C-alpha positions, -999 to +999 in steps of 0.1 A: -403+189-250-368+175-258-339+180-236-323+202-263-354+224-263-355+228-224-318+238-224-324+262-253-353+278-234-333+280-203-305+298-220-328+322-238-346+330-206-312+336-190-301+360-218-334+378-217-330+382-178-294+394-184-307+421-208-335+430-184-313+432-153-334+406-137-309+391-112-334+364-098-340+350-132-303+352-141-295+330-109-326+308-112-311+277-130-277+277-118-261+252-095-249+263-060-214+253-070-214+272-104-180+279-119-178+309-141-148+322-162-157+358-173-142+387-194-133+408-163-110+396-135-106+375-117-088+354-142-092+323-120-130+327-123-157+327-097-169+297-078-203+293-061-236+310-065-228+339-041-197+349-061-216+344-093-244+367-080-218+394-071-205+397-106-238+409-121-246+444-105-217+461-125-228+445-157-264+456-152-252+491-145-231+492-177-260+477-197-284+503-185-263+528-204-280+513-236-258+482-242-272+453-261-271+416-250-287+394-277-281+357-288-273+356-324-266+318-325-269+290-301-261+254-304-270+227-279-258+191-274-276+171-247-269+138-233-289+118-207-277+139-177-249+161-191-252+187-218-232+217-232-241+247-253-223+274-272-233+307-285-224+339-300-240+370-287-241+408-297-230+424-266-219+461-265-231+497-267-242+510-300-210+530-303-189+498-296-209+478-320-207+505-347-168+506-342-165+468-342-196+453-360-183+417-361-173+416-324-192+389-306-193+376-271-186+338-269-206+318-243-200+282-234-222+266-208-220+232-192-252+217-176-262+187-156-295+171-152-308+162-117-343+151-109-354+159-145-342+195-143-313+210-161-289+232-142-259+253-152-228+242-135-202+261-157-202+293-177-174+308-198-176+343-214-150+357-238-149+381-266-138+375-302-112+397-320 
């Protein structure tokens, strides 16, 4: 399997876990020193796997109300030991998506490869429009 396909599978597995509220799988391929910039505060981002873990329960709670989290497009560029990916996702409740059908969550991910394993070191989430 190519590096690009390994990364694509990692991100698709992560997105499915986010949609399912599966915290263990959401965290699985993330570095201990992960840095994430997200839609909600803090604007300075969160640093470290523990802080990253703490961001998810509120999102899972919101998503349990019927929200969607689905990759629409995903592009991956992989080097020997560093890679990045960007994606657009449909993310929102049916009401929100009906009101703003073109609104998408933007996702950018930075990864490093250590001992033949890709690990997410950076995530950035933001909304279009």
